[in-house]
ZAVO-965456 format. One record per residue (C-alpha): residue in three letters; x, y, z. Coordinates in pm, whole numbers, plus 50000, padded with zeros to 5 digits. Each point is the difference from the previous one (the first is absolute). Layout:
% ZAVO-965456
ALAXYZ ...
***
This chain:
% ZAVO-965456
MET761370828479002 ARG502025028649942 VAL501375013950285 VAL501815031850163 ILE502764990150254 ALA501475029850257 GLU502844990050137 ASP503245018150078 ASN502364971250074 ALA501314993749623 LEU500674963950055 LEU496754993750133 ARG498465022449723 GLU501034978949723 GLY499394968550105 LEU496175007950085 VAL500375009449692 LEU501604966749803 LEU497704979750277 LEU496605017149836 THR501735003849717 SER500304957849932 ALA496634990950176 GLY498195016649714 HIS498945036250109 GLU501615034449882 VAL501535023650140 VAL499135035549959 ALA501745019050158 VAL502705005250318 ALA500495023050247 GLY503495004850199 THR498425031350233 GLY496985011150185 PRO498895029049777 GLU500374974449690 VAL497484980150131 LEU496975017949954 PRO500515014849672 ALA500804961249861 LEU496934988450110 LEU497525028549897 ASP501414996549661 HIS500464962649945 ARG496944991050248 PRO501364965450023 ASP498394967750057 ALA501814999250332 ALA502715019050156 VAL502604985950236 LEU501355026250222 ASP502985001250239 VAL498525016850338 ARG502815019350081 MET501665022949732 PRO502465025649888 PRO500495028950106 GLY499044997850305 PHE499894962150070 ARG496735002050201 ASP496484991549843 GLU500075013249701 GLY499004972949748 LEU497164990150261 ARG498595033749976 ALA500594999349628 ALA497674969550004 ILE497715017750258 GLU499725030849762 ALA500044978849658 ARG496734979550113 GLU498285034450115 LEU500495009949669 ILE499904962649768 PRO497414981450267 GLY500404967849989 LEU503434997549920 PRO501774965750122 VAL502835010350197 LEU502464972350106 VAL502245021450316 LEU503304987750029 SER501835003650367 GLN502844984250144 TYR498765002550346 VAL496714990150149 GLU498425037550092 GLU496894994350113 SER498965041249993 TYR500704999149640 ALA498384964649900 GLY496705016950174 GLU500225035849871 LEU499644980549631 LEU497724978550044 ALA497685017350206 GLY497835010649748 GLY498514965249983 ALA499935002449571 GLY502294965249870 GLY502344997949776 LEU502745003150256 GLY502714984950105 TYR503015008750265 LEU502964971749972 LEU503224997950139 LYS503185003849750 ASP501344966350076 ARG496264984949892 VAL501365003649683 GLY502624978650013 ARG496894975550001 VAL498755002349613 ASP497274982650033 GLU498635012950293 PHE501205040049841 LEU498194991449698 ASP496944980850156 ALA499865033050215 LEU499945029149725 GLU497254979749812 ARG497835001350255 VAL500685036250106 ALA499695005849630 ALA496704980449975 GLY498525022950292 GLY500684973650239 THR502075007850298 ALA503534988250144 LEU502285003850266 ASP503064985050170 PRO499674975050217 GLU502255017450285 VAL497995032449919 VAL496714979350135 THR501664983350291 GLU501245028750092 LEU496515021249958 LEU498024972250180 THR502634999450299 ARG500945034250102 ARG496755013350183 LYS498884977950271 GLU496215009650059 SER498765006449623 PRO496984981849820 LEU502044971849937 ASP499954989750333 ALA496514981049957 LEU501714980449733 THR500844963350064 PRO503624985849908 ARG498924986149719 GLU498135028749822 ARG503025023050064 GLU501674977849778 VAL497814996949769 LEU499775045950016 GLY503374997249933 LEU500114978149718 MET496585023849799 ALA502705027850086 GLU502274987549773 GLY497934994249727 HIS498974961750044 ASP496904991649850 ASN497964971450198 ALA501934964349836 THR503175016050070 ILE499435002950342 ALA498294970450069 ARG503254982849851 THR501755018250190 LEU498374992250336 VAL499234968849880 VAL496165002550060 THR497645001649769 GLU498435027749759 ARG496324999850211 ALA502395006650385 VAL501395028849805 HIS497185015549905 LYS497884992650327 HIS503375015250137 ILE499605029749796 GLY496795003950029 ASN501135000050415 VAL502165027649972 PHE497755025549814 LEU497824994350288 LYS501765004850298 LEU501725027949836 GLY497135016349852 LEU500295001849656 PRO496664995949800 GLN500604968649777 SER498445010649719 ASP502185025149945 SER500955002449615 GLY503425011949998 HIS503534982850123 ARG498104977550295 ARG503554981249982 VAL501815029550182 LEU497125023250166 ALA500654982950355 VAL503625009350035 LEU498945031249837 ALA497625005350289 TYR502604991050244 LEU502295028349842 ASN497675025250014 ASN499474989650308 GLN503365012950125 
***
């Protein structure tokens, strides 16, 4: 996998380069400031990009803006965004388009190497990976939302779906059968008014519907 990394912290940036190259991936470019990100993505058109949300010169949302613009110019470009904290507005803006190939992780997730690499590979394959803490924040932030109709178990399944897990992993995590997971997922789509026939990225449509309802 060819990867572009955008991270202003030199130590973390070099750590990401070492981690990815050790896992057999090729880092084709690195960027340390916001203005460097988009040219690197357009020049190299990588298989995936790992971007920090806040970068110089403003340390606001330079990385996020570059990710959104890059996906407009390179439709479907897989992007895994890293953030120091849970910032719901950033997650919502990134995911609001409803397309796949997107991830939003907290930076401390990078230290869990297997989880980080798994998330990156899911994103590169066109899936979606949301940090569990981001999912929890999004699912509990509003007192009134379409999610109120879900049972506690359906909310658990929804959270694991949003993190990018498949039915088998959800079943193992919740210690239930895959048939039960399939039934819960069907109920989630039904209660949130989502078409079960959607051929895109059904694993995260429920969370996207919630974000778009903010």
